[in-house]
MARMARLUM-543128 format. One record per atom (N, C-alpha, C, O): atom name; x, y, z. Coordinates in nm, 4 decimals. Layout:
REM residues N
<'CA', <X, Y, Z>> ...
//
This chain:
REM residues 134
<'N', <8.9002, 9.5433, -24.4570>> <'CA', <8.9477, 9.4890, -24.5817>> <'C', <8.9296, 9.3376, -24.5804>> <'O', <8.9452, 9.2716, -24.4777>> <'N', <8.8966, 9.2857, -24.6964>> <'CA', <8.8736, 9.1425, -24.7122>> <'C', <8.9792, 9.0834, -24.8039>> <'O', <9.0216, 9.1458, -24.9012>> <'N', <9.0203, 8.9624, -24.7711>> <'CA', <9.1216, 8.8933, -24.8507>> <'C', <9.0647, 8.7616, -24.8989>> <'O', <9.0059, 8.6859, -24.8216>> <'N', <9.0827, 8.7346, -25.0286>> <'CA', <9.0393, 8.6078, -25.0861>> <'C', <9.1517, 8.5504, -25.1707>> <'O', <9.2320, 8.6235, -25.2286>> <'N', <9.1555, 8.4172, -25.1765>> <'CA', <9.2589, 8.3472, -25.2520>> <'C', <9.1922, 8.2703, -25.3658>> <'O', <9.0888, 8.2061, -25.3470>> <'N', <9.2531, 8.2779, -25.4838>> <'CA', <9.2008, 8.2127, -25.6041>> <'C', <9.3104, 8.1297, -25.6698>> <'O', <9.4292, 8.1566, -25.6519>> <'N', <9.2696, 8.0288, -25.7457>> <'CA', <9.3651, 7.9482, -25.8199>> <'C', <9.4113, 8.0180, -25.9472>> <'O', <9.5171, 7.9854, -26.0010>> <'N', <9.3336, 8.1127, -25.9952>> <'CA', <9.3711, 8.1828, -26.1172>> <'C', <9.3815, 8.3325, -26.0889>> <'O', <9.3185, 8.3853, -25.9973>> <'N', <9.4630, 8.3986, -26.1702>> <'CA', <9.4829, 8.5428, -26.1572>> <'C', <9.3521, 8.6149, -26.1925>> <'O', <9.2841, 8.5778, -26.2881>> <'N', <9.3182, 8.7173, -26.1152>> <'CA', <9.1978, 8.7973, -26.1387>> <'C', <9.2384, 8.9335, -26.1934>> <'O', <9.3494, 8.9799, -26.1676>> <'N', <9.1491, 8.9984, -26.2691>> <'CA', <9.1768, 9.1323, -26.3193>> <'C', <9.0634, 9.2249, -26.2750>> <'O', <9.0596, 9.2687, -26.1601>> <'N', <8.9728, 9.2537, -26.3656>> <'CA', <8.8590, 9.3394, -26.3344>> <'C', <8.7418, 9.2962, -26.4209>> <'O', <8.7582, 9.2241, -26.5194>> <'N', <8.6250, 9.3410, -26.3827>> <'CA', <8.5057, 9.3174, -26.4639>> <'C', <8.4083, 9.4313, -26.4407>> <'O', <8.4191, 9.5063, -26.3437>> <'N', <8.3137, 9.4424, -26.5314>> <'CA', <8.2109, 9.5465, -26.5199>> <'C', <8.1281, 9.5208, -26.3944>> <'O', <8.0834, 9.4088, -26.3697>> <'N', <8.1086, 9.6255, -26.3165>> <'CA', <8.0233, 9.6177, -26.1986>> <'C', <7.8863, 9.6746, -26.2332>> <'O', <7.7828, 9.6150, -26.2035>> <'N', <7.8883, 9.7915, -26.2967>> <'CA', <7.7681, 9.8524, -26.3541>> <'C', <7.8151, 9.9482, -26.4629>> <'O', <7.9321, 9.9448, -26.5010>> <'N', <7.7278, 10.0320, -26.5127>> <'CA', <7.7626, 10.1186, -26.6257>> <'C', <7.8790, 10.2133, -26.5973>> <'O', <7.9519, 10.2507, -26.6891>> <'N', <7.8969, 10.2520, -26.4726>> <'CA', <8.0017, 10.3495, -26.4427>> <'C', <8.1034, 10.3015, -26.3391>> <'O', <8.1802, 10.3809, -26.2847>> <'N', <8.1030, 10.1707, -26.3127>> <'CA', <8.1964, 10.1151, -26.2140>> <'C', <8.2522, 9.9814, -26.2613>> <'O', <8.1908, 9.9097, -26.3403>> <'N', <8.3709, 9.9510, -26.2099>> <'CA', <8.4290, 9.8182, -26.2279>> <'C', <8.4542, 9.7598, -26.0902>> <'O', <8.4557, 9.8326, -25.9910>> <'N', <8.4738, 9.6306, -26.0837>> <'CA', <8.5280, 9.5685, -25.9635>> <'C', <8.6624, 9.5123, -26.0053>> <'O', <8.6713, 9.4293, -26.0957>> <'N', <8.7662, 9.5585, -25.9386>> <'CA', <8.9025, 9.5194, -25.9720>> <'C', <8.9669, 9.4486, -25.8547>> <'O', <8.9284, 9.4674, -25.7393>> <'N', <9.0646, 9.3680, -25.8864>> <'CA', <9.1334, 9.2880, -25.7851>> <'C', <9.2746, 9.3406, -25.7717>> <'O', <9.3597, 9.3179, -25.8576>> <'N', <9.2984, 9.4123, -25.6611>> <'CA', <9.4228, 9.4834, -25.6360>> <'C', <9.5060, 9.4124, -25.5302>> <'O', <9.4627, 9.3151, -25.4685>> <'N', <9.6243, 9.4633, -25.5117>> <'CA', <9.7131, 9.4154, -25.4057>> <'C', <9.7417, 9.2664, -25.4201>> <'O', <9.7408, 9.1923, -25.3218>> <'N', <9.7668, 9.2235, -25.5431>> <'CA', <9.7889, 9.0818, -25.5701>> <'C', <9.9102, 9.0291, -25.4945>> <'O', <10.0160, 9.0918, -25.4900>> <'N', <9.8912, 8.9136, -25.4365>> <'CA', <9.9978, 8.8427, -25.3675>> <'C', <10.0050, 8.7031, -25.4287>> <'O', <9.9063, 8.6295, -25.4266>> <'N', <10.1199, 8.6664, -25.4825>> <'CA', <10.1381, 8.5342, -25.5429>> <'C', <10.1825, 8.4385, -25.4329>> <'O', <10.2802, 8.4634, -25.3623>> <'N', <10.1086, 8.3284, -25.4199>> <'CA', <10.1358, 8.2297, -25.3154>> <'C', <10.1781, 8.0980, -25.3801>> <'O', <10.0989, 8.0349, -25.4502>> <'N', <10.3002, 8.0571, -25.3574>> <'CA', <10.3494, 7.9304, -25.4108>> <'C', <10.3106, 7.8174, -25.3159>> <'O', <10.3158, 7.8333, -25.1940>> <'N', <10.2720, 7.7037, -25.3722>> <'CA', <10.2355, 7.5838, -25.2951>> <'C', <10.1344, 7.6150, -25.1853>> <'O', <10.1521, 7.5751, -25.0702>> <'N', <10.0299, 7.6856, -25.2213>> <'CA', <9.9255, 7.7257, -25.1274>> <'C', <9.8397, 7.6056, -25.0910>> <'O', <9.7951, 7.5322, -25.1792>> <'N', <9.8166, 7.5855, -24.9644>> <'CA', <9.7291, 7.4778, -24.9181>> <'C', <9.5983, 7.5411, -24.8733>> <'O', <9.5956, 7.6152, -24.7750>> <'N', <9.4880, 7.5119, -24.9458>> <'CA', <9.3580, 7.5706, -24.9079>> <'C', <9.3168, 7.5259, -24.7682>> <'O', <9.3449, 7.4136, -24.7263>> <'N', <9.2507, 7.6147, -24.6985>> <'CA', <9.2010, 7.5801, -24.5653>> <'C', <9.0769, 7.4950, -24.5790>> <'O', <9.0038, 7.5057, -24.6774>> <'N', <9.0535, 7.4116, -24.4817>> <'CA', <8.9364, 7.3241, -24.4794>> <'C', <8.8108, 7.4097, -24.4640>> <'O', <8.8019, 7.4906, -24.3716>> <'N', <8.7145, 7.3926, -24.5532>> <'CA', <8.5918, 7.4735, -24.5500>> <'C', <8.5013, 7.4404, -24.4324>> <'O', <8.4145, 7.5204, -24.3974>> <'N', <8.5197, 7.3243, -24.3707>> <'CA', <8.4346, 7.2869, -24.2580>> <'C', <8.4754, 7.3571, -24.1292>> <'O', <8.4014, 7.3541, -24.0310>> <'N', <8.5913, 7.4195, -24.1287>> <'CA', <8.6332, 7.4934, -24.0100>> <'C', <8.7076, 7.4071, -23.9098>> <'O', <8.7535, 7.4596, -23.8082>> <'N', <8.7214, 7.2814, -23.9326>> <'CA', <8.7941, 7.1943, -23.8415>> <'C', <8.9002, 7.1169, -23.9154>> <'O', <8.9121, 7.1260, -24.0376>> <'N', <8.9760, 7.0420, -23.8418>> <'CA', <9.0789, 6.9585, -23.9024>> <'C', <9.0128, 6.8375, -23.9659>> <'O', <8.9221, 6.7777, -23.9079>> <'N', <9.0579, 6.8019, -24.0839>> <'CA', <9.0052, 6.6825, -24.1477>> <'C', <9.1132, 6.5756, -24.1457>> <'O', <9.2311, 6.6044, -24.1250>> <'N', <9.0713, 6.4536, -24.1672>> <'CA', <9.1649, 6.3420, -24.1703>> <'C', <9.2608, 6.3583, -24.2882>> <'O', <9.3790, 6.3252, -24.2784>> <'N', <9.2087, 6.4095, -24.3988>> <'CA', <9.2862, 6.4233, -24.5205>> <'C', <9.3244, 6.5692, -24.5416>> <'O', <9.2399, 6.6583, -24.5335>> <'N', <9.4510, 6.5923, -24.5686>> <'CA', <9.4941, 6.7285, -24.5990>> <'C', <9.4567, 6.7607, -24.7432>> <'O', <9.4697, 6.6757, -24.8313>> <'N', <9.4099, 6.8837, -24.7676>> <'CA', <9.3774, 6.9211, -24.9057>> <'C', <9.5048, 6.9266, -24.9903>> <'O', <9.6139, 6.9522, -24.9393>> <'N', <9.4887, 6.9024, -25.1193>> <'CA', <9.6013, 6.9088, -25.2117>> <'C', <9.6469, 7.0536, -25.2258>> <'O', <9.5635, 7.1430, -25.2403>> <'N', <9.7770, 7.0782, -25.2220>> <'CA', <9.8233, 7.2162, -25.2407>> <'C', <9.8047, 7.2615, -25.3851>> <'O', <9.8124, 7.1810, -25.4779>> <'N', <9.7804, 7.3886, -25.4026>> <'CA', <9.7736, 7.4483, -25.5351>> <'C', <9.9156, 7.4911, -25.5704>> <'O', <9.9831, 7.5507, -25.4864>> <'N', <9.9636, 7.4629, -25.6921>> <'CA', <10.1001, 7.5022, -25.7274>> <'C', <10.1216, 7.6526, -25.7102>> <'O', <10.2235, 7.6958, -25.6563>> <'N', <10.0259, 7.7309, -25.7560>> <'CA', <10.0314, 7.8758, -25.7401>> <'C', <9.8907, 7.9260, -25.7132>> <'O', <9.7944, 7.8822, -25.7762>> <'N', <9.8806, 8.0175, -25.6197>> <'CA', <9.7519, 8.0801, -25.5883>> <'C', <9.7728, 8.2315, -25.5889>> <'O', <9.8855, 8.2806, -25.5824>> <'N', <9.6618, 8.3036, -25.5968>> <'CA', <9.6665, 8.4492, -25.6027>> <'C', <9.5716, 8.5052, -25.4982>> <'O', <9.4527, 8.4734, -25.4989>> <'N', <9.6226, 8.5877, -25.4091>> <'CA', <9.5411, 8.6497, -25.3047>> <'C', <9.5191, 8.7965, -25.3400>> <'O', <9.6089, 8.8646, -25.3895>> <'N', <9.3974, 8.8433, -25.3134>> <'CA', <9.3610, 8.9820, -25.3398>> <'C', <9.2952, 9.0392, -25.2149>> <'O', <9.2199, 8.9709, -25.1454>> <'N', <9.3249, 9.1653, -25.1881>> <'CA', <9.2693, 9.2337, -25.0723>> <'C', <9.1923, 9.3559, -25.1202>> <'O', <9.2452, 9.4390, -25.1939>> <'N', <9.0667, 9.3658, -25.0775>> <'CA', <8.9834, 9.4788, -25.1166>> <'C', <8.8662, 9.4955, -25.0233>> <'O', <8.8520, 9.4211, -24.9263>> <'N', <8.7832, 9.5916, -25.0519>> <'CA', <8.6698, 9.6251, -24.9650>> <'C', <8.5525, 9.5279, -24.9788>> <'O', <8.4697, 9.5189, -24.8882>> <'N', <8.5441, 9.4561, -25.0891>> <'CA', <8.4328, 9.3636, -25.1110>> <'C', <8.4648, 9.2253, -25.0531>> <'O', <8.5815, 9.1917, -25.0331>> <'N', <8.3620, 9.1463, -25.0265>> <'CA', <8.3817, 9.0154, -24.9634>> <'C', <8.4640, 8.9197, -25.0491>> <'O', <8.5249, 8.8265, -24.9965>> <'N', <8.4664, 8.9419, -25.1812>> <'CA', <8.5445, 8.8546, -25.2685>> <'C', <8.6875, 8.9050, -25.2879>> <'O', <8.7598, 8.8530, -25.3728>> <'N', <8.7289, 9.0044, -25.2114>> <'CA', <8.8628, 9.0599, -25.2217>> <'C', <8.8759, 9.1677, -25.3265>> <'O', <8.9844, 9.2230, -25.3446>> <'N', <8.7680, 9.1992, -25.3963>> <'CA', <8.7698, 9.3023, -25.4989>> <'C', <8.7433, 9.4400, -25.4415>> <'O', <8.7073, 9.4556, -25.3248>> <'N', <8.7620, 9.5397, -25.5270>> <'CA', <8.7375, 9.6784, -25.4910>> <'C', <8.6543, 9.7416, -25.6017>> <'O', <8.6924, 9.7363, -25.7186>> <'N', <8.5405, 9.8015, -25.5658>> <'CA', <8.4559, 9.8695, -25.6632>> <'C', <8.5132, 10.0086, -25.6861>> <'O', <8.5418, 10.0824, -25.5918>> <'N', <8.5297, 10.0434, -25.8164>> <'CA', <8.5909, 10.1707, -25.8536>> <'C', <8.5083, 10.2382, -25.9618>> <'O', <8.4557, 10.1720, -26.0512>> <'N', <8.4972, 10.3696, -25.9535>> <'CA', <8.4305, 10.4454, -26.0597>> <'C', <8.5187, 10.4427, -26.1837>> <'O', <8.6376, 10.4737, -26.1772>> <'N', <8.4588, 10.4051, -26.2976>> <'CA', <8.5344, 10.3979, -26.4224>> <'C', <8.4361, 10.3975, -26.5385>> <'O', <8.3660, 10.2986, -26.5600>> <'N', <8.4302, 10.5068, -26.6131>> <'CA', <8.3366, 10.5201, -26.7249>> <'C', <8.3804, 10.4389, -26.8465>> <'O', <8.3008, 10.3631, -26.9020>> <'N', <8.5056, 10.4537, -26.8883>> <'CA', <8.5570, 10.3855, -27.0073>> <'C', <8.6341, 10.2617, -26.9620>> <'O', <8.7533, 10.2687, -26.9321>> <'N', <8.5655, 10.1507, -26.9576>> <'CA', <8.6191, 10.0312, -26.8952>> <'C', <8.7155, 9.9523, -26.9826>> <'O', <8.7633, 9.8463, -26.9423>> <'N', <8.7445, 10.0037, -27.1029>> <'CA', <8.8425, 9.9384, -27.1887>> <'C', <8.9609, 10.0304, -27.2188>> <'O', <9.0366, 10.0056, -27.3126>> <'N', <8.9769, 10.1359, -27.1398>> <'CA', <9.0819, 10.2350, -27.1589>> <'C', <9.1801, 10.2262, -27.0423>> <'O', <9.1414, 10.2433, -26.9267>> <'N', <9.3067, 10.1995, -27.0726>> <'CA', <9.4041, 10.1793, -26.9646>> <'C', <9.4250, 10.3057, -26.8815>> <'O', <9.4508, 10.2960, -26.7615>> <'N', <9.4144, 10.4240, -26.9423>> <'CA', <9.4268, 10.5480, -26.8659>> <'C', <9.3144, 10.5647, -26.7653>> <'O', <9.3365, 10.6063, -26.6516>> <'N', <9.1934, 10.5316, -26.8086>> <'CA', <9.0780, 10.5396, -26.7177>> <'C', <9.0893, 10.4356, -26.6058>> <'O', <9.0558, 10.4635, -26.4906>> <'N', <9.1366, 10.3162, -26.6407>> <'CA', <9.1553, 10.2129, -26.5386>> <'C', <9.2617, 10.2555, -26.4378>> <'O', <9.2435, 10.2385, -26.3172>> <'N', <9.3730, 10.3112, -26.4871>> <'CA', <9.4790, 10.3575, -26.3969>> <'C', <9.4258, 10.4661, -26.3039>> <'O', <9.4548, 10.4653, -26.1843>> <'N', <9.3481, 10.5594, -26.3585>> <'CA', <9.2906, 10.6646, -26.2756>> <'C', <9.1976, 10.6057, -26.1688>> <'O', <9.1980, 10.6508, -26.0542>> <'N', <9.1194, 10.5064, -26.2060>> <'CA', <9.0297, 10.4425, -26.1086>> <'C', <9.1103, 10.3799, -25.9948>> <'O', <9.0723, 10.3901, -25.8782>> <'N', <9.2209, 10.3158, -26.0291>> <'CA', <9.3059, 10.2542, -25.9262>> <'C', <9.3669, 10.3619, -25.8374>> <'O', <9.3683, 10.3478, -25.7151>> <'N', <9.4173, 10.4688, -25.8976>> <'CA', <9.4758, 10.5787, -25.8190>> <'C', <9.3728, 10.6339, -25.7211>> <'O', <9.4066, 10.6637, -25.6066>> <'N', <9.2477, 10.6480, -25.7647>> <'CA', <9.1423, 10.7042, -25.6794>> <'C', <9.1063, 10.6154, -25.5608>> <'O', <9.0418, 10.6622, -25.4670>> <'N', <9.1461, 10.4895, -25.5628>> <'CA', <9.1192, 10.4050, -25.4458>> <'C', <9.2036, 10.4485, -25.3267>> <'O', <9.1715, 10.4173, -25.2120>> <'N', <9.3112, 10.5203, -25.3546>> <'CA', <9.4002, 10.5634, -25.2466>> <'C', <9.4064, 10.7160, -25.2318>> <'O', <9.4240, 10.7666, -25.1210>> <'N', <9.3920, 10.7888, -25.3419>> <'CA', <9.4059, 10.9345, -25.3410>> <'C', <9.2871, 11.0005, -25.4100>> <'O', <9.2481, 10.9607, -25.5198>> <'N', <9.2300, 11.1013, -25.3451>> <'CA', <9.1293, 11.1823, -25.4131>> <'C', <9.2021, 11.2745, -25.5100>> <'O', <9.3242, 11.2887, -25.5029>> <'N', <9.1281, 11.3366, -25.5996>> <'CA', <9.1901, 11.4304, -25.6934>> <'C', <9.2544, 11.5466, -25.6186>> <'O', <9.3628, 11.5918, -25.6557>> <'N', <9.1892, 11.5949, -25.5144>> <'CA', <9.2445, 11.7059, -25.4351>> <'C', <9.3751, 11.6663, -25.3672>> <'O', <9.4706, 11.7439, -25.3656>> <'N', <9.3792, 11.5457, -25.3114>> <'CA', <9.5026, 11.4983, -25.2475>> <'C', <9.6153, 11.4863, -25.3498>> <'O', <9.7293, 11.5244, -25.3234>> <'N', <9.5812, 11.4330, -25.4666>> <'CA', <9.6807, 11.4157, -25.5720>> <'C', <9.7383, 11.5507, -25.6150>> <'O', <9.8599, 11.5652, -25.6273>> <'N', <9.6524, 11.6484, -25.6376>> <'CA', <9.6987, 11.7809, -25.6786>> <'C', <9.7839, 11.8464, -25.5704>> <'O', <9.8829, 11.9126, -25.6016>> <'N', <9.7469, 11.8290, -25.4445>> <'CA', <9.8253, 11.8867, -25.3344>> <'C', <9.9648, 11.8251, -25.3292>> <'O', <10.0636, 11.8964, -25.3123>> <'N', <9.9729, 11.6946, -25.3436>> <'CA', <10.1035, 11.6275, -25.3431>> <'C', <10.1886, 11.6773, -25.4593>> <'O', <10.3077, 11.7036, -25.4425>> <'N', <10.1282, 11.6902, -25.5762>> <'CA', <10.2026, 11.7387, -25.6928>> <'C', <10.2484, 11.8832, -25.6732>> <'O', <10.3612, 11.9174, -25.7089>> <'N', <10.1620, 11.9687, -25.6167>> <'CA', <10.2010, 12.1080, -25.5910>> <'C', <10.3178, 12.1139, -25.4943>> <'O', <10.4122, 12.1903, -25.5147>> <'N', <10.3116, 12.0338, -25.3895>> <'CA', <10.4217, 12.0310, -25.2924>> <'C', <10.5516, 11.9894, -25.3593>> <'O', <10.6571, 12.0466, -25.3318>> <'N', <10.5443, 11.8900, -25.4469>> <'CA', <10.6648, 11.8436, -25.5165>> <'C', <10.7192, 11.9508, -25.6097>> <'O', <10.8398, 11.9753, -25.6120>> <'N', <10.6322, 12.0147, -25.6861>> <'CA', <10.6751, 12.1188, -25.7806>> <'C', <10.7385, 12.2366, -25.7064>> <'O', <10.8382, 12.2928, -25.7518>> <'N', <10.6812, 12.2728, -25.5941>> <'CA', <10.7289, 12.3881, -25.5176>> <'C', <10.8412, 12.3524, -25.4206>> <'O', <10.8902, 12.4393, -25.3484>> <'N', <10.8822, 12.2262, -25.4182>> <'CA', <10.9880, 12.1849, -25.3273>> <'C', <10.9466, 12.1851, -25.1820>> <'O', <11.0315, 12.1920, -25.0931>> <'N', <10.8154, 12.1776, -25.1562>> <'CA', <10.7628, 12.1854, -25.0194>> <'C', <10.7418, 12.0493, -24.9549>> <'O', <10.6871, 12.0415, -24.8448>> <'N', <10.7832, 11.9442, -25.0196>> <'CA', <10.7581, 11.8123, -24.9623>> <'C', <10.8745, 11.7621, -24.8782>> <'O', <10.8766, 11.6455, -24.8388>> <'N', <10.9705, 11.8481, -24.8506>> <'CA', <11.0866, 11.8071, -24.7728>> <'C', <11.0493, 11.7652, -24.6313>> <'O', <11.1214, 11.6870, -24.5693>> <'N', <10.9383, 11.8157, -24.5793>> <'CA', <10.8942, 11.7766, -24.4453>> <'C', <10.8476, 11.6318, -24.4435>> <'O', <10.8610, 11.5635, -24.3420>> <'N', <10.7934, 11.5849, -24.5543>> <'CA', <10.7458, 11.4467, -24.5645>> <'C', <10.7804, 11.3924, -24.7034>> <'O', <10.6909, 11.3710, -24.7852>> <'N', <10.9100, 11.3698, -24.7309>> <'CA', <10.9495, 11.3271, -24.8658>> <'C', <10.8900, 11.1929, -24.9067>> <'O', <10.8714, 11.1672, -25.0256>> <'N', <10.8605, 11.1081, -24.8105>> <'CA', <10.8022, 10.9783, -24.8444>> <'C', <10.6621, 10.9921, -24.9027>> <'O', <10.6151, 10.9013, -24.9712>> <'N', <10.5943, 11.1042, -24.8768>> <'CA', <10.4593, 11.1257, -24.9296>> <'C', <10.4602, 11.1198, -25.0823>> <'O', <10.3788, 11.0496, -25.1424>> <'N', <10.5522, 11.1935, -25.1452>> <'CA', <10.5583, 11.1936, -25.2910>> <'C', <10.6059, 11.0588, -25.3430>> <'O', <10.5548, 11.0104, -25.4440>> <'N', <10.7017, 10.9982, -25.2768>> <'CA', <10.7532, 10.8675, -25.3193>> <'C', <10.6431, 10.7615, -25.3142>> <'O', <10.6320, 10.6793, -25.4052>> <'N', <10.5619, 10.7630, -25.2084>> <'CA', <10.4514, 10.6675, -25.1962>> <'C', <10.3461, 10.6935, -25.3033>> <'O', <10.2941, 10.6002, -25.3646>> <'N', <10.3154, 10.8205, -25.3250>> <'CA', <10.2187, 10.8577, -25.4284>> <'C', <10.2683, 10.8128, -25.5657>> <'O', <10.1941, 10.7492, -25.6405>> <'N', <10.3917, 10.8450, -25.5988>> <'CA', <10.4467, 10.8108, -25.7288>> <'C', <10.4526, 10.6591, -25.7480>> <'O', <10.4240, 10.6092, -25.8569>> <'N', <10.4888, 10.5869, -25.6446>> <'CA', <10.4932, 10.4403, -25.6506>> <'C', <10.3539, 10.3839, -25.6778>> <'O', <10.3386, 10.2915, -25.7576>> <'N', <10.2524, 10.4397, -25.6111>> <'CA', <10.1150, 10.3932, -25.6318>> <'C', <10.0686, 10.4225, -25.7749>> <'O', <10.0001, 10.3404, -25.8360>> <'N', <10.1053, 10.5380, -25.8277>> <'CA', <10.0687, 10.5725, -25.9654>> <'C', <10.1349, 10.4766, -26.0643>> <'O', <10.0710, 10.4327, -26.1599>> <'N', <10.2608, 10.4441, -26.0423>> <'CA', <10.3297, 10.3488, -26.1289>> <'C', <10.2631, 10.2117, -26.1212>> <'O', <10.2458, 10.1447, -26.2230>> <'N', <10.2258, 10.1704, -25.9999>> <'CA', <10.1533, 10.0436, -25.9823>> <'C', <10.0216, 10.0479, -26.0595>> <'O', <9.9857, 9.9511, -26.1265>> <'N', <9.9499, 10.1589, -26.0505>> <'CA', <9.8196, 10.1722, -26.1163>> <'C', <9.8342, 10.1628, -26.2679>> <'O', <9.7560, 10.0937, -26.3332>> <'N', <9.9319, 10.2305, -26.3236>> <'CA', <9.9525, 10.2285, -26.4687>> <'C', <9.9885, 10.0874, -26.5153>> <'O', <9.9331, 10.0385, -26.6138>> <'N', <10.0804, 10.0223, -26.4452>> <'CA', <10.1211, 9.8874, -26.4861>> <'C', <10.0066, 9.7881, -26.4699>> <'O', <9.9869, 9.7020, -26.5556>> <'N', <9.9315, 9.7989, -26.3620>> <'CA', <9.8180, 9.7093, -26.3391>> <'C', <9.7132, 9.7273, -26.4475>> <'O', <9.6601, 9.6288, -26.4989>> <'N', <9.6825, 9.8516, -26.4833>> <'CA', <9.5841, 9.8788, -26.5883>> <'C', <9.6297, 9.8177, -26.7208>> <'O', <9.5494, 9.7564, -26.7912>> <'N', <9.7564, 9.8335, -26.7551>> <'CA', <9.8094, 9.7742, -26.8790>> <'C', <9.7996, 9.6228, -26.8750>> <'O', <9.7619, 9.5603, -26.9741>> <'N', <9.8332, 9.5632, -26.7610>> <'CA', <9.8247, 9.4175, -26.7464>> <'C', <9.6807, 9.3693, -26.7598>> <'O', <9.6549, 9.2668, -26.8229>> <'N', <9.5868, 9.4431, -26.7006>> <'CA', <9.4457, 9.4050, -26.7096>> <'C', <9.3974, 9.4105, -26.8533>> <'O', <9.3282, 9.3193, -26.8988>> <'N', <9.4328, 9.5161, -26.9256>> <'CA', <9.3917, 9.5279, -27.0664>> <'C', <9.4515, 9.4138, -27.1480>> <'O', <9.3819, 9.3539, -27.2300>> <'N', <9.5786, 9.3829, -27.1271>> <'CA', <9.6438, 9.2745, -27.2001>> <'C', <9.5779, 9.1401, -27.1686>> <'O', <9.5583, 9.0583, -27.2585>> <'N', <9.5440, 9.1170, -27.0429>> <'CA', <9.4786, 8.9912, -27.0052>> <'C', <9.3416, 8.9786, -27.0681>> <'O', <9.3035, 8.8699, -27.1115>> <'N', <9.2662, 9.0879, -27.0740>> <'CA', <9.1333, 9.0854, -27.1377>> <'C', <9.1472, 9.0580, -27.2865>> <'O', <9.0670, 8.9839, -27.3434>> <'N', <9.2480, 9.1168, -27.3504>> <'CA', <9.2688, 9.0963, -27.4949>> <'C', <9.3093, 8.9518, -27.5254>> <'O', <9.2789, 8.9000, -27.6329>> <'N', <9.3773, 8.8872, -27.4313>> <'CA', <9.4226, 8.7496, -27.4518>> <'C', <9.3110, 8.6469, -27.4327>> <'O', <9.3259, 8.5313, -27.4723>> <'N', <9.2005, 8.6877, -27.3730>> <'CA', <9.0903, 8.5929, -27.3468>> <'C', <9.0133, 8.5578, -27.4710>> <'O', <8.9183, 8.4796, -27.4647>> 
//
């Protein structure tokens, strides 16, 4: 996984016709001091950024490439985010276990899944709202 820090909040953008690159796992960093790009200590300390945003993903820029056909639909975006962690088969199995009361052996499994789905839905809504505000 790769982590990158930006001065502005990132959302998603078209990667190709059937994929997006999205910036997940946002971490808000207050008074972030950028590291020196030369790799050594400099005489002058860089100016801190009032707020910075860190993203962790599979791509070198901290993004994650996700399959997504309808790139302006919050449901499709949420599904793309969910698929970064759960395949459709895994999702259905977790839901079946919950419906049948069989998740008592690993109750955190459903809680983690449900939490990730809630994160995905809220993130997708936030991304759509941010795109509309541009």
